[in-house]
C-alpha positions as CSV (number, residue, x, y, z in Angstrom):
1,M,-88.7,-9.1,5.4
2,S,-91.9,-7.2,4.4
3,L,-94.5,-8.9,2.2
4,T,-97.9,-7.9,0.9
5,P,-100.8,-9.9,2.3
6,E,-101.3,-11.7,-1.0
7,A,-97.7,-12.8,-1.0
8,Y,-98.4,-15.3,1.8
9,L,-100.7,-17.2,-0.5
10,R,-98.1,-19.1,-2.5
11,P,-99.8,-20.4,-5.6
12,D,-97.6,-23.6,-5.7
13,I,-98.6,-24.4,-2.2
14,I,-102.3,-23.6,-2.7
15,R,-102.4,-26.1,-5.6
16,Q,-101.2,-28.8,-3.3
17,V,-103.3,-28.1,-0.2
18,Q,-106.5,-28.0,-2.2
19,R,-106.7,-31.8,-2.3
20,F,-106.8,-32.1,1.5
21,D,-109.9,-32.1,3.7
22,L,-109.5,-30.8,7.3
23,K,-112.9,-32.3,8.2
24,A,-111.4,-35.8,8.4
25,K,-110.3,-35.9,12.0
26,F,-113.4,-33.9,13.1
27,L,-115.6,-36.6,11.6
28,M,-113.6,-39.3,13.4
29,E,-114.2,-37.7,16.7
30,G,-117.9,-37.5,16.1
31,F,-118.2,-33.7,16.3
32,L,-119.7,-33.6,12.8
33,S,-121.7,-36.8,12.7
34,G,-124.4,-35.1,10.6
35,L,-122.0,-34.3,7.8
36,H,-122.0,-36.9,5.0
37,G,-119.1,-35.8,2.8
38,S,-120.5,-32.8,1.0
39,P,-118.4,-29.7,1.5
40,F,-121.5,-27.6,0.6
41,K,-123.7,-28.6,3.4
42,G,-124.5,-26.1,6.1
43,F,-126.3,-23.3,4.2
44,S,-129.8,-24.2,5.5
45,V,-131.2,-24.5,9.0
46,E,-133.1,-27.8,8.4
47,F,-133.1,-30.4,11.2
48,S,-130.3,-32.9,10.7
49,E,-130.2,-35.2,13.8
50,H,-129.7,-35.4,17.6
51,R,-126.5,-35.6,19.4
52,K,-125.6,-35.9,23.1
53,Y,-125.6,-32.7,25.1
54,V,-122.2,-31.6,26.3
55,R,-121.4,-28.8,28.7
56,G,-121.3,-25.5,26.9
57,D,-124.2,-26.3,24.6
58,D,-127.1,-23.9,24.5
59,V,-129.8,-25.4,26.8
60,R,-132.4,-24.0,24.5
61,T,-131.4,-26.7,22.0
62,I,-132.2,-29.6,24.3
63,D,-135.0,-31.8,23.1
64,F,-137.0,-32.3,26.3
65,K,-139.5,-34.6,24.5
66,L,-136.7,-37.0,23.8
67,W,-135.4,-36.5,27.4
68,S,-138.8,-37.6,28.7
69,R,-138.6,-40.8,26.8
70,T,-134.9,-41.6,27.4
71,N,-134.0,-39.7,30.6
72,R,-130.9,-38.4,28.7
73,Y,-130.1,-35.0,27.4
74,Y,-129.8,-34.6,23.6
75,V,-129.7,-31.5,21.5
76,K,-131.2,-30.9,18.1
77,Q,-128.5,-30.4,15.5
78,Y,-129.2,-28.5,12.3
79,E,-127.3,-28.7,9.0
80,A,-126.1,-25.1,9.5
81,E,-124.1,-26.4,12.5
82,T,-122.3,-29.1,10.5
83,N,-119.9,-26.7,8.9
84,L,-116.4,-26.9,10.4
85,T,-115.5,-23.6,12.0
86,G,-111.8,-22.8,12.3
87,T,-109.9,-20.3,14.4
88,L,-106.3,-19.4,13.8
89,V,-104.5,-18.4,17.0
90,V,-101.2,-16.7,16.2
91,D,-98.6,-15.8,18.9
92,V,-97.3,-12.3,18.1
93,S,-95.1,-11.9,21.2
94,A,-91.6,-10.6,20.8
95,S,-89.9,-14.0,20.7
96,M,-91.8,-14.8,17.5
97,G,-89.8,-12.0,15.8
98,Y,-86.5,-14.0,16.1
99,A,-84.6,-15.1,13.0
100,G,-81.2,-16.8,13.4
101,K,-79.9,-15.4,10.1
102,P,-80.4,-11.9,8.7
103,Q,-82.3,-13.1,5.5
104,S,-84.2,-15.9,7.2
105,L,-88.0,-15.8,7.9
106,T,-88.8,-14.8,11.4
107,K,-90.9,-17.3,13.3
108,L,-93.9,-15.0,12.9
109,E,-93.5,-14.8,9.2
110,Y,-93.1,-18.6,9.0
111,A,-96.3,-18.9,11.1
112,T,-98.1,-16.5,8.7
113,Y,-97.2,-18.7,5.7
114,L,-98.6,-21.8,7.6
115,A,-101.7,-19.9,8.7
116,A,-102.3,-18.5,5.2
117,A,-102.4,-22.0,3.7
118,M,-104.7,-23.4,6.5
119,A,-107.0,-20.4,6.1
120,Y,-107.2,-20.9,2.4
121,L,-107.9,-24.6,2.8
122,M,-110.8,-23.9,5.1
123,V,-112.3,-21.2,2.8
124,H,-111.8,-23.6,-0.1
125,Q,-113.9,-26.1,1.8
126,Q,-116.6,-23.4,2.2
127,D,-115.9,-23.4,6.0
128,P,-115.6,-20.2,8.0
129,V,-112.3,-19.3,9.6
130,G,-111.3,-16.6,12.0
131,L,-108.2,-15.1,13.5
132,I,-107.0,-14.3,17.0
133,T,-103.6,-12.8,17.6
134,C,-102.1,-12.7,21.1
135,G,-99.0,-11.6,22.9
136,E,-99.3,-10.3,26.5
137,K,-103.0,-10.1,25.8
138,I,-105.5,-10.6,23.0
139,A,-104.3,-8.2,20.3
140,G,-106.7,-8.8,17.4
141,H,-109.8,-10.8,16.7
142,L,-111.7,-11.5,13.5
143,K,-114.8,-13.7,13.8
144,P,-115.0,-16.7,11.4
145,K,-116.3,-16.1,7.9
146,S,-116.0,-18.2,4.7
147,K,-115.7,-15.4,2.1
148,S,-112.5,-15.0,0.0
149,S,-112.4,-11.3,1.0
150,H,-112.3,-12.4,4.7
151,L,-109.2,-14.5,3.9
152,L,-107.4,-11.4,2.7
153,S,-108.5,-9.5,5.8
154,I,-106.8,-12.2,7.9
155,L,-103.6,-12.0,5.9
156,R,-103.6,-8.2,6.0
157,I,-103.7,-8.2,9.8
158,L,-100.9,-10.8,10.0
159,S,-98.7,-8.9,7.5
160,E,-99.1,-5.7,9.4
161,T,-98.6,-7.2,12.9
162,R,-95.2,-6.6,14.5
163,P,-94.0,-9.0,17.3
164,A,-93.9,-7.3,20.7
165,G,-94.3,-8.0,24.4
166,R,-93.9,-11.0,26.5
167,T,-95.5,-14.4,25.8
168,K,-98.7,-15.0,27.8
169,L,-100.0,-17.9,25.8
170,A,-101.2,-19.9,28.8
171,D,-103.5,-17.1,30.1
172,N,-104.7,-16.3,26.6
173,L,-105.7,-19.8,25.8
174,H,-108.1,-19.8,28.7
175,R,-109.6,-16.5,27.4
176,I,-109.8,-17.9,23.9
177,A,-111.6,-21.0,25.1
178,E,-114.3,-18.8,26.5
179,M,-114.4,-16.4,23.5
180,I,-115.1,-19.0,20.8
181,D,-118.9,-19.6,20.6
182,H,-119.1,-22.9,18.7
183,R,-117.0,-26.0,18.8
184,G,-114.6,-26.2,15.9
185,M,-111.0,-26.5,14.9
186,V,-108.4,-24.3,16.7
187,M,-105.0,-24.0,15.0
188,I,-102.3,-22.5,17.2
189,F,-99.0,-21.1,15.9
190,S,-96.5,-20.4,18.7
191,D,-93.0,-21.1,19.9
192,L,-94.6,-22.0,23.3
193,L,-91.8,-20.0,25.1
194,D,-94.1,-18.9,27.9
195,D,-92.5,-18.1,31.3
196,A,-95.6,-19.6,33.0
197,G,-94.2,-23.0,32.0
198,E,-95.4,-26.1,30.2
199,D,-97.9,-27.1,32.8
200,K,-99.8,-23.8,32.5
201,V,-99.8,-23.9,28.7
202,L,-101.0,-27.5,28.7
203,D,-103.8,-26.5,31.1
204,G,-104.9,-23.9,28.5
205,L,-104.8,-26.5,25.7
206,A,-106.9,-28.9,27.9
207,H,-109.4,-26.1,28.4
208,L,-109.9,-25.9,24.6
209,R,-110.3,-29.7,24.4
210,Y,-112.8,-29.6,27.2
211,R,-114.8,-27.1,25.2
212,G,-115.0,-29.7,22.4
213,H,-112.5,-28.2,20.0
214,D,-110.2,-30.1,17.6
215,V,-106.8,-28.6,18.4
216,I,-103.8,-28.4,16.2
217,L,-100.6,-27.0,17.7
218,F,-97.8,-25.8,15.4
219,Q,-94.8,-25.3,17.6
220,I,-92.3,-23.1,15.7
221,F,-88.6,-22.7,16.5
222,D,-85.9,-21.1,14.5
223,A,-83.2,-23.5,13.3
224,A,-80.7,-21.8,15.6
225,E,-82.9,-22.6,18.6
226,T,-83.1,-26.3,17.7
227,Q,-79.5,-26.8,16.5
228,F,-77.6,-24.3,18.6
229,P,-74.8,-23.8,16.0
230,F,-72.8,-21.2,17.9
231,T,-69.1,-21.8,18.5
232,E,-67.6,-18.6,19.9
233,L,-67.9,-16.9,23.3
234,M,-71.0,-14.6,23.1
235,K,-73.6,-12.8,25.0
236,F,-77.2,-14.2,24.7
237,E,-80.1,-11.8,25.2
238,D,-83.7,-12.5,26.2
239,I,-85.6,-11.1,23.2
240,E,-88.6,-10.3,25.5
241,D,-86.5,-8.8,28.2
242,T,-83.4,-7.2,26.8
243,K,-82.0,-6.6,30.3
244,N,-81.8,-10.3,30.9
245,T,-78.5,-11.4,29.3
246,L,-76.0,-14.2,29.7
247,T,-72.4,-14.5,28.5
248,A,-71.4,-18.1,27.8
249,D,-69.1,-20.4,25.9
250,P,-71.6,-22.2,23.5
251,L,-69.4,-25.3,23.2
252,S,-69.5,-25.8,27.0
253,V,-73.3,-25.5,27.3
254,R,-74.4,-27.0,23.9
255,Q,-75.1,-30.5,25.1
256,A,-77.1,-29.5,28.1
257,Y,-79.0,-26.9,26.0
258,L,-80.0,-29.4,23.3
259,Q,-81.1,-31.9,26.0
260,E,-83.4,-29.3,27.5
261,V,-84.9,-28.5,24.1
262,Q,-85.5,-32.1,23.4
263,S,-87.1,-32.6,26.8
264,F,-89.3,-29.6,26.1
265,L,-90.5,-31.0,22.8
266,D,-90.9,-34.5,24.1
267,R,-93.1,-33.2,27.0
268,Y,-95.4,-31.4,24.6
269,R,-95.5,-34.4,22.2
270,D,-96.4,-36.8,25.0
271,E,-99.0,-34.6,26.7
272,C,-100.6,-33.7,23.4
273,V,-101.0,-37.4,22.6
274,K,-102.8,-37.9,25.9
275,R,-105.2,-35.0,25.1
276,R,-105.8,-36.0,21.5
277,I,-104.1,-32.8,20.3
278,D,-102.2,-32.7,17.0
279,F,-98.7,-31.6,17.9
280,V,-96.7,-30.4,14.9
281,P,-93.1,-29.3,15.8
282,V,-91.3,-27.4,13.0
283,D,-88.3,-25.3,12.7
284,T,-87.6,-22.6,10.1
285,S,-84.9,-24.5,8.4
286,A,-87.6,-26.8,6.9
287,T,-89.5,-25.2,4.1
288,F,-92.9,-24.5,5.4
289,D,-94.6,-26.1,2.4
290,K,-93.0,-29.5,3.2
291,A,-93.8,-29.2,6.9
292,L,-97.4,-28.4,6.2
293,L,-97.9,-31.0,3.5
294,A,-96.3,-33.7,5.6
295,Y,-98.8,-32.9,8.4
296,L,-101.8,-32.8,6.1
297,Q,-100.9,-36.2,4.6
298,M,-100.5,-37.7,8.0
299,R,-103.9,-36.3,9.1
300,T,-105.6,-37.6,6.0
301,R,-104.1,-41.1,6.5
302,R,-105.3,-41.1,10.1
Protein backbone atom coordinates (compact mmCIF):
# COMPACT_ATOMS: atom_id res chain seq x y z
CA MET A 1 0.00 0.00 0.00
CA SER A 2 1.55 3.30 -1.11
CA LEU A 3 0.21 6.61 0.20
CA THR A 4 1.20 10.24 -0.17
CA PRO A 5 2.63 11.84 2.99
CA GLU A 6 -0.50 13.93 3.49
CA ALA A 7 -2.68 10.80 3.41
CA TYR A 8 -1.34 9.77 6.80
CA LEU A 9 -2.97 12.87 8.35
CA ARG A 10 -6.51 11.58 8.49
CA PRO A 11 -8.81 14.63 8.96
CA ASP A 12 -11.32 12.70 11.09
CA ILE A 13 -8.57 11.63 13.47
CA ILE A 14 -6.97 15.06 13.57
CA ARG A 15 -10.25 16.60 14.69
CA GLN A 16 -10.35 14.18 17.61
CA VAL A 17 -6.73 14.40 18.78
CA GLN A 18 -6.75 18.21 18.81
CA ARG A 19 -8.48 18.23 22.18
CA PHE A 20 -5.71 16.32 23.96
CA ASP A 21 -2.63 17.81 25.61
CA LEU A 22 0.51 15.68 25.72
CA LYS A 23 2.05 17.95 28.34
CA ALA A 24 -0.13 16.50 31.11
CA LYS A 25 2.15 13.67 32.22
CA PHE A 26 5.25 15.80 31.70
CA LEU A 27 3.80 18.32 34.15
CA MET A 28 3.02 15.56 36.64
CA GLU A 29 6.64 14.42 36.70
CA GLY A 30 7.89 17.95 37.26
CA PHE A 31 9.92 18.24 34.08
CA LEU A 32 8.01 21.38 33.08
CA SER A 33 7.28 22.93 36.45
CA GLY A 34 7.67 26.39 34.94
CA LEU A 35 4.82 25.84 32.50
CA HIS A 36 1.45 27.19 33.67
CA GLY A 37 -1.00 25.89 31.12
CA SER A 38 -0.36 28.19 28.18
CA PRO A 39 0.60 26.32 25.02
CA PHE A 40 2.18 29.50 23.68
CA LYS A 41 4.89 29.92 26.31
CA GLY A 42 8.45 29.26 25.29
CA PHE A 43 9.07 31.91 22.65
CA SER A 44 11.20 34.17 24.84
CA VAL A 45 14.33 33.57 26.88
CA GLU A 46 13.28 35.34 30.08
CA PHE A 47 14.18 33.73 33.39
CA SER A 48 11.40 31.47 34.67
CA GLU A 49 12.62 29.66 37.82
CA HIS A 50 15.19 27.32 39.31
CA ARG A 51 15.09 23.56 39.26
CA LYS A 52 17.38 20.90 40.69
CA TYR A 53 20.43 20.00 38.65
CA VAL A 54 20.34 16.52 37.09
CA ARG A 55 23.13 14.69 35.34
CA GLY A 56 23.27 15.75 31.71
CA ASP A 57 22.38 19.40 32.33
CA ASP A 58 24.80 22.02 31.01
CA VAL A 59 27.00 22.99 33.97
CA ARG A 60 27.03 26.54 32.64
CA THR A 61 23.40 26.91 33.72
CA ILE A 62 24.19 26.19 37.40
CA ASP A 63 23.43 29.12 39.68
CA PHE A 64 26.55 29.16 41.87
CA LYS A 65 25.26 32.06 43.95
CA LEU A 66 22.34 29.90 44.99
CA TRP A 67 24.73 26.99 45.57
CA SER A 68 26.79 29.14 47.97
CA ARG A 69 23.67 29.74 50.07
CA THR A 70 22.10 26.27 49.95
CA ASN A 71 25.05 23.94 49.20
CA ARG A 72 22.85 22.35 46.52
CA TYR A 73 23.05 22.56 42.76
CA TYR A 74 20.24 24.31 40.90
CA VAL A 75 20.06 25.41 37.29
CA LYS A 76 18.34 28.48 35.90
CA GLN A 77 15.35 27.56 33.78
CA TYR A 78 14.14 29.89 31.08
CA GLU A 79 10.72 30.05 29.47
CA ALA A 80 12.21 28.89 26.18
CA GLU A 81 13.04 25.59 27.91
CA THR A 82 9.46 24.98 28.99
CA ASN A 83 8.23 23.85 25.61
CA LEU A 84 7.76 20.11 25.33
CA THR A 85 10.17 18.70 22.76
CA GLY A 86 9.15 15.41 21.18
CA THR A 87 11.05 12.79 19.20
CA LEU A 88 9.39 10.07 17.16
CA VAL A 89 11.51 6.90 17.02
CA VAL A 90 10.24 4.57 14.30
CA ASP A 91 11.59 1.05 13.82
CA VAL A 92 12.05 0.51 10.07
CA SER A 93 13.62 -2.96 10.23
CA ALA A 94 12.40 -5.71 7.91
CA SER A 95 10.01 -7.24 10.46
CA MET A 96 8.00 -4.00 10.44
CA GLY A 97 7.11 -4.73 6.81
CA TYR A 98 4.97 -7.71 7.77
CA ALA A 99 1.24 -7.81 7.03
CA GLY A 100 -0.75 -10.97 7.72
CA LYS A 101 -3.21 -10.29 4.88
CA PRO A 102 -2.47 -8.91 1.40
CA GLN A 103 -4.63 -5.78 1.80
CA SER A 104 -3.75 -5.10 5.43
CA LEU A 105 -1.53 -2.29 6.63
CA THR A 106 2.00 -3.36 7.35
CA LYS A 107 3.23 -2.70 10.87
CA LEU A 108 5.32 0.19 9.52
CA GLU A 109 2.33 1.78 7.80
CA TYR A 110 0.30 1.38 10.97
CA ALA A 111 3.15 2.98 12.94
CA THR A 112 3.24 5.86 10.46
CA TYR A 113 -0.44 6.60 11.01
CA LEU A 114 0.15 6.69 14.78
CA ALA A 115 3.28 8.79 14.41
CA ALA A 116 1.51 11.22 12.07
CA ALA A 117 -1.23 11.88 14.62
CA MET A 118 1.25 12.30 17.48
CA ALA A 119 3.41 14.64 15.40
CA TYR A 120 0.39 16.71 14.43
CA LEU A 121 -0.71 16.92 18.06
CA MET A 122 2.68 18.29 19.12
CA VAL A 123 2.82 20.85 16.32
CA HIS A 124 -0.76 21.84 17.19
CA GLN A 125 0.50 22.52 20.74
CA GLN A 126 3.26 24.73 19.28
CA ASP A 127 5.82 22.17 20.44
CA PRO A 128 8.78 21.01 18.34
CA VAL A 129 8.88 17.39 17.21
CA GLY A 130 11.61 15.43 15.45
CA LEU A 131 12.05 12.03 13.85
CA ILE A 132 14.59 9.22 14.13
CA THR A 133 14.24 6.09 12.00
CA CYS A 134 16.30 3.03 12.83
CA GLY A 135 16.78 -0.56 11.73
CA GLU A 136 20.24 -2.07 12.00
CA LYS A 137 21.50 1.48 12.58
CA ILE A 138 20.17 5.04 12.68
CA ALA A 139 18.72 5.49 9.21
CA GLY A 140 17.33 9.03 9.34
CA HIS A 141 17.24 11.99 11.71
CA LEU A 142 15.22 15.22 11.62
CA LYS A 143 15.80 17.58 14.52
CA PRO A 144 12.70 18.86 16.31
CA LYS A 145 10.86 21.86 14.88
CA SER A 146 7.33 23.13 15.38
CA LYS A 147 6.49 24.37 11.87
CA SER A 148 3.70 22.77 9.85
CA SER A 149 6.11 22.32 6.93
CA HIS A 150 8.35 20.27 9.22
CA LEU A 151 5.44 17.94 9.95
CA LEU A 152 5.14 17.19 6.23
CA SER A 153 8.90 16.58 6.06
CA ILE A 154 8.52 13.95 8.78
CA LEU A 155 5.66 12.27 6.94
CA ARG A 156 7.49 12.39 3.63
CA ILE A 157 10.45 10.50 5.08
CA LEU A 158 8.19 7.88 6.63
CA SER A 159 6.13 7.42 3.47
CA GLU A 160 9.28 6.91 1.41
CA THR A 161 10.98 4.56 3.89
CA ARG A 162 11.00 0.87 3.08
CA PRO A 163 11.52 -1.68 5.87
CA ALA A 164 14.86 -3.47 5.63
CA GLY A 165 17.57 -5.09 7.72
CA ARG A 166 17.61 -6.70 11.12
CA THR A 167 16.19 -5.13 14.26
CA LYS A 168 18.88 -3.53 16.43
CA LEU A 169 16.56 -1.50 18.63
CA ALA A 170 18.46 -2.11 21.86
CA ASP A 171 21.71 -0.70 20.49
CA ASN A 172 19.95 2.18 18.77
CA LEU A 173 18.10 3.26 21.91
CA HIS A 174 21.43 3.86 23.64
CA ARG A 175 22.62 5.91 20.66
CA ILE A 176 19.38 7.88 20.62
CA ALA A 177 19.63 8.62 24.35
CA GLU A 178 22.99 10.29 23.66
CA MET A 179 21.78 12.04 20.49
CA ILE A 180 18.85 13.96 21.99
CA ASP A 181 20.11 17.24 23.41
CA HIS A 182 17.20 18.24 25.65
CA ARG A 183 14.89 16.31 27.90
CA GLY A 184 11.51 15.73 26.35
CA MET A 185 9.07 13.12 25.16
CA VAL A 186 10.33 10.12 23.21
CA MET A 187 7.65 8.16 21.33
CA ILE A 188 8.83 4.75 20.11
CA PHE A 189 7.00 2.68 17.48
CA SER A 190 8.32 -0.87 17.16
CA ASP A 191 7.38 -4.54 17.28
CA LEU A 192 10.30 -5.00 19.76
CA LEU A 193 11.39 -8.18 17.97
CA ASP A 194 15.08 -7.69 18.66
CA ASP A 195 17.30 -10.78 18.79
CA ALA A 196 19.25 -9.07 21.57
CA GLY A 197 16.32 -9.91 23.86
CA GLU A 198 14.00 -8.06 26.19
CA ASP A 199 16.67 -7.30 28.80
CA LYS A 200 18.81 -5.38 26.32
CA VAL A 201 15.85 -3.41 24.95
CA LEU A 202 14.74 -2.58 28.50
CA ASP A 203 18.26 -1.36 29.27
CA GLY A 204 17.97 1.01 26.30
CA LEU A 205 14.61 2.27 27.54
CA ALA A 206 16.07 2.75 31.02
CA HIS A 207 18.85 4.84 29.47
CA LEU A 208 16.23 7.20 28.00
CA ARG A 209 14.51 7.48 31.37
CA TYR A 210 17.84 8.12 33.08
CA ARG A 211 18.31 11.05 30.72
CA GLY A 212 15.03 12.47 32.00
CA HIS A 213 12.75 11.68 29.06
CA ASP A 214 9.06 10.88 29.19
CA VAL A 215 8.91 7.63 27.18
CA ILE A 216 5.89 6.26 25.34
CA LEU A 217 6.36 2.80 23.82
CA PHE A 218 3.90 1.74 21.12
CA GLN A 219 4.45 -2.00 20.65
CA ILE A 220 2.97 -2.99 17.29
CA PHE A 221 2.11 -6.52 16.22
CA ASP A 222 0.16 -7.73 13.23
CA ALA A 223 -3.08 -9.50 14.14
CA ALA A 224 -1.66 -12.79 12.82
CA GLU A 225 1.23 -12.50 15.27
CA THR A 226 -1.05 -12.09 18.27
CA GLN A 227 -3.83 -14.49 17.23
CA PHE A 228 -1.91 -17.13 15.23
CA PRO A 229 -4.92 -18.10 13.08
CA PHE A 230 -3.07 -20.66 10.94
CA THR A 231 -4.53 -24.16 10.66
CA GLU A 232 -2.63 -26.04 7.95
CA LEU A 233 0.89 -27.42 7.79
CA MET A 234 3.12 -24.61 6.55
CA LYS A 235 6.62 -23.23 6.38
CA PHE A 236 7.33 -20.19 8.56
CA GLU A 237 10.10 -17.85 7.44
CA ASP A 238 12.09 -15.30 9.44
CA ILE A 239 11.34 -12.05 7.61
CA GLU A 240 14.74 -10.66 8.63
CA ASP A 241 16.65 -13.82 7.75
CA THR A 242 14.92 -15.67 4.90
CA LYS A 243 17.31 -18.62 5.28
CA ASN A 244 15.87 -19.28 8.73
CA THR A 245 12.72 -21.35 8.17
CA LEU A 246 10.61 -23.80 10.15
CA THR A 247 7.96 -26.20 8.89
CA ALA A 248 5.33 -26.90 11.55
CA ASP A 249 1.75 -27.90 12.20
CA PRO A 250 0.20 -24.67 13.58
CA LEU A 251 -2.39 -26.52 15.61
CA SER A 252 0.27 -28.42 17.55
CA VAL A 253 2.29 -25.32 18.47
CA ARG A 254 -0.46 -22.70 18.76
CA GLN A 255 -0.94 -22.90 22.53
CA ALA A 256 2.77 -22.74 23.29
CA TYR A 257 3.21 -19.88 20.80
CA LEU A 258 0.38 -17.81 22.28
CA GLN A 259 1.78 -18.36 25.79
CA GLU A 260 5.15 -17.04 24.63
CA VAL A 261 3.55 -13.97 23.06
CA GLN A 262 1.59 -13.26 26.23
CA SER A 263 4.70 -13.70 28.35
CA PHE A 264 6.55 -11.31 26.05
CA LEU A 265 3.85 -8.64 26.39
CA ASP A 266 3.48 -9.14 30.13
CA ARG A 267 7.23 -8.73 30.66
CA TYR A 268 7.28 -5.41 28.83
CA ARG A 269 4.15 -4.19 30.57
CA ASP A 270 5.49 -5.01 34.04
CA GLU A 271 8.97 -3.62 33.42
CA CYS A 272 7.63 -0.44 31.84
CA VAL A 273 5.43 0.17 34.88
CA LYS A 274 8.53 -0.07 37.11
CA ARG A 275 10.34 2.45 34.91
CA ARG A 276 7.36 4.81 34.61
CA ILE A 277 7.18 4.23 30.85
CA ASP A 278 3.84 4.26 29.03
CA PHE A 279 3.51 0.86 27.34
CA VAL A 280 0.86 0.76 24.62
CA PRO A 281 0.50 -2.67 22.94
CA VAL A 282 -1.58 -2.60 19.75
CA ASP A 283 -2.16 -4.97 16.89
CA THR A 284 -3.14 -4.04 13.39
CA SER A 285 -6.61 -5.59 13.68
CA ALA A 286 -7.57 -2.63 15.89
CA THR A 287 -8.17 0.54 13.92
CA PHE A 288 -5.28 2.82 14.75
CA ASP A 289 -7.58 5.73 15.60
CA LYS A 290 -9.33 3.79 18.37
CA ALA A 291 -6.00 2.55 19.74
CA LEU A 292 -4.56 6.06 19.78
CA LEU A 293 -7.63 7.76 21.24
CA ALA A 294 -7.92 5.15 23.99
CA TYR A 295 -4.33 5.85 24.99
CA LEU A 296 -4.73 9.65 24.89
CA GLN A 297 -7.87 9.45 27.00
CA MET A 298 -6.08 7.28 29.55
CA ARG A 299 -3.12 9.66 29.65
CA THR A 300 -5.40 12.66 30.11
CA ARG A 301 -7.30 11.02 33.00
CA ARG A 302 -4.01 10.14 34.69
